[in-house]
N, C-alpha and C positions, 0 to 999 in steps of 0.2 A: 175337135172344136166345131161348137155349131156357127152357123154362117146364114146372113141374110144380104140382102140385096138392093139397093133403091135404084133411082134412074141413073146415078152418077156414082155411087161407089159399092164396093164389097166390103161387110163388116164381118169380121170374125170375134168370136169372144170366148170366155171360158165360164162356164156354167155349174163348176165344181160345189159341191158341199159347201167347201171353205169360202168361197166367195159370196154363196148366199148366206152363209151364216155371216159374214163381215158386211154385206149389204144390209142385212135385215138389223144389226146393232147401230148402224150408221142412222139408220132412218129411226130407231126406235130411240138413238139419243137426241136428233132433232125433235122428236115429240117431247121427251123430259124437258132439254133445254127449254124450251118456248111455252112448256106447259100447254100443250094444244093437243085434244085427245079425241076432236071430232071435226070434221071436214069445216062446219060453219065457222069454229073458231081458229082454224088456221088460216081462212080468206079473210078474217075481221083483225087478226093482230100483226101490227105494222112489221115487228120483230120476227113472226114467223115467214113473213112472203119477201121480205127483205134476205132472209137467210137461206132460202129454197133453193135457188140457184148456187149459191155455194156447197149447198149438201149435194144436189143433183152432180156437181162438177166433180167434186172429191169421189163420188162413185163412180162415175164414167172414169176418171183418171187414176185416180189410186186404188180402187177395187176391181171394177170388172177388166180396166183396161184393153178398152176395144183397140182392134188392128184395123184402120181401113184403108183400103187400098181403093184411089181412082180407077173408074172404068176407060178413062183415056188412056 
């Protein structure tokens, strides 16, 4: 399981092929749902901007499932 560290935490995560495929599918779903296929359109469309944190949260919590441990 890959690991990285920040100043405050140690983070472990699964980077299996299945996780990568699910992540790609979730990002592709976002592009299709909002009909944004260029960086400029992502920045200019209100709905794509509003939904982006939800997509990132889904990816972090439901797909990657980071295991975070405090260094304290």
